[in-house]
NUMILUM-968948 format. One line per 5 residues: number of its first residue (from 0); their letters; for each residue x, y, z of N, C-alpha, C. Coordinates in steps of 0.2 Angstrom, whole numbers, padded with zeros to 4 digits. Layout:
BEGIN
NUM) a) X/Y/Z/X/Y/Z/X/Y/Z | ...
This chain:
BEGIN
0) mdlns) 0105/0123/0031/0104/0118/0026/0106/0122/0020 | 0111/0119/0016/0112/0121/0008/0106/0118/0005 | 0102/0120/0000/0097/0116/-0005/0103/0117/-0010 | 0107/0123/-0011/0109/0119/-0018/0113/0116/-0019 | 0115/0113/-0012/0121/0109/-0014/0118/0100/-0013
5) wtpdd) 0109/0099/-0013/0108/0091/-0014/0111/0089/-0022 | 0111/0085/-0022/0114/0081/-0027/0104/0080/-0032 | 0106/0077/-0037/0098/0076/-0040/0095/0071/-0035 | 0099/0063/-0033/0098/0059/-0028/0094/0063/-0023 | 0100/0066/-0018/0096/0070/-0015/0089/0072/-0013
10) narrf) 0089/0074/-0019/0080/0079/-0021/0075/0074/-0020 | 0078/0067/-0026/0074/0063/-0026/0072/0060/-0023 | 0074/0057/-0016/0073/0053/-0011/0069/0056/-0006 | 0070/0063/-0004/0067/0068/0001/0059/0068/-0004 | 0058/0071/-0010/0052/0071/-0013/0050/0066/-0015
15) atlia) 0051/0061/-0014/0050/0054/-0016/0046/0049/-0007 | 0049/0051/-0001/0048/0054/0005/0042/0054/0007 | 0042/0061/0004/0035/0068/0006/0028/0063/0002 | 0030/0061/-0004/0024/0063/-0008/0023/0054/-0007 | 0027/0050/-0004/0023/0044/-0002/0019/0042/0003
20) talgt) 0022/0047/0006/0020/0046/0015/0012/0051/0014 | 0013/0055/0009/0005/0060/0011/0001/0053/0007 | 0004/0050/0003/-0001/0046/-0003/-0002/0043/0003 | 0000/0039/0009/0000/0032/0011/-0006/0033/0017 | -0004/0041/0019/-0009/0044/0022/-0017/0042/0020
25) ftfia) -0018/0048/0014/-0024/0048/0011/-0025/0043/0009 | -0022/0034/0008/-0026/0030/0007/-0029/0027/0013 | -0026/0026/0018/-0028/0023/0025/-0032/0028/0028 | -0035/0036/0029/-0040/0038/0028/-0046/0038/0023 | -0043/0035/0016/-0052/0036/0012/-0053/0028/0014
30) lwlgl) -0047/0022/0014/-0050/0015/0018/-0056/0017/0022 | -0051/0019/0028/-0055/0018/0035/-0062/0021/0034 | -0062/0029/0034/-0068/0034/0032/-0071/0032/0028 | -0069/0032/0023/-0073/0033/0015/-0075/0025/0014 | -0075/0018/0014/-0072/0013/0012/-0077/0009/0020
35) gwngl) -0076/0011/0027/-0076/0008/0031/-0074/0003/0034 | -0068/0003/0032/-0061/-0002/0034/-0060/-0002/0043 | -0060/-0012/0044/-0057/-0008/0051/-0049/-0004/0050 | -0050/-0001/0057/-0045/0004/0054/-0035/0000/0055 | -0036/-0006/0057/-0028/-0012/0057/-0028/-0011/0049
40) lalgg) -0035/-0011/0048/-0032/-0014/0039/-0031/-0011/0034 | -0035/-0005/0037/-0036/0003/0033/-0027/0005/0034 | -0025/0005/0040/-0018/0006/0040/-0013/0002/0038 | -0013/-0005/0036/-0012/-0009/0032/-0010/-0006/0024 | -0014/-0005/0022/-0017/-0003/0015/-0013/0004/0016
45) giltg) -0014/0011/0018/-0009/0014/0020/0000/0012/0019 | -0001/0009/0023/0006/0008/0025/0011/0004/0017 | 0003/-0002/0015/0008/-0003/0007/0007/0001/0003 | 0004/0006/0002/0004/0011/-0003/0012/0015/-0001 | 0013/0017/0005/0018/0020/0005/0024/0017/0000
50) vvlqp) 0025/0011/0005/0030/0008/0004/0030/0006/-0004 | 0026/0002/-0009/0028/0004/-0013/0029/0008/-0019 | 0026/0015/-0016/0026/0018/-0022/0034/0023/-0020 | 0036/0021/-0012/0042/0027/-0013/0046/0026/-0019 | 0047/0017/-0020/0053/0017/-0024/0053/0020/-0033
55) llrvl) 0046/0017/-0033/0045/0020/-0038/0045/0025/-0042 | 0042/0029/-0035/0044/0038/-0038/0052/0041/-0038 | 0055/0037/-0033/0061/0041/-0033/0065/0037/-0040 | 0062/0033/-0042/0065/0033/-0048/0064/0037/-0053 | 0056/0039/-0053/0054/0043/-0059/0056/0051/-0058
60) lrtlf) 0057/0051/-0052/0061/0058/-0049/0069/0059/-0050 | 0070/0055/-0048/0079/0054/-0052/0078/0058/-0061 | 0075/0052/-0061/0075/0054/-0069/0074/0063/-0071 | 0072/0063/-0065/0067/0071/-0068/0070/0077/-0067 | 0073/0076/-0061/0078/0080/-0059/0084/0083/-0062
65) r) 0087/0076/-0066/0092/0076/-0069/0095/0079/-0076
């Protein structure tokens, strides 16, 4: 895979997915182990965090990479 052929939109999408996944996982673990939430409720919070942050991060990173 040639990384130089990626467009700024490709980079933004990939990095936004990476960051949103990491933050969603962190949120899940923090809610579950840190706050003692039920595992399924904490999982839902982590998923919601990732789903909400991914489009926001994509827009932010797209403007940063252009």
